[in-house]
C-alpha positions in Angstrom: 0.0 0.0 0.0 1.2 3.5 -0.8 2.7 5.6 2.0 0.1 7.6 3.8 0.9 11.0 5.2 -0.9 11.5 8.6 -1.4 15.1 7.7 -3.6 14.4 4.7 -7.2 15.5 4.9 -9.9 12.9 5.6 -11.5 13.7 2.2 -8.2 13.0 0.4 -7.7 9.7 2.3 -11.3 8.7 1.6 -10.9 9.4 -2.1 -7.6 7.5 -2.2 -9.2 4.5 -0.4 -12.1 4.5 -2.9 -9.7 4.5 -5.8 -7.7 1.6 -4.3 -10.9 -0.4 -3.7 -12.3 0.3 -7.2 -9.0 -0.8 -8.8 -9.1 -4.1 -6.8 -12.7 -4.8 -7.5 -12.2 -4.4 -11.2 -9.8 -7.4 -11.1 -12.2 -9.8 -9.3 -13.8 -12.8 -11.1 -17.6 -13.1 -11.2 -17.6 -15.7 -8.4 -15.5 -13.4 -6.2 -17.8 -10.4 -7.0 -20.8 -12.5 -6.0 -19.2 -13.6 -2.8 -18.2 -10.0 -2.0 -21.8 -8.8 -2.8 -23.3 -11.5 -0.6 -20.9 -10.6 2.3 -21.7 -6.8 1.9 -25.4 -7.4 1.8 -25.5 -9.6 4.9 -23.5 -6.9 6.7 -26.0 -4.2 5.4 -23.2 -2.3 3.5 -25.5 -2.8 0.4 -29.2 -2.5 0.4 -31.1 -3.6 -2.7 -34.4 -1.8 -2.0 
């Protein structure tokens, strides 16, 4: 993981984490995406209403 400066703003850190997560998710297989989706829905991170 890239070096993180403790003086960076929370918004910058949040944006950077989103970019890292998006990049990682793009590489997942369908089965891995389905498992991630299931896990996130059971923990209420995703709501399909």
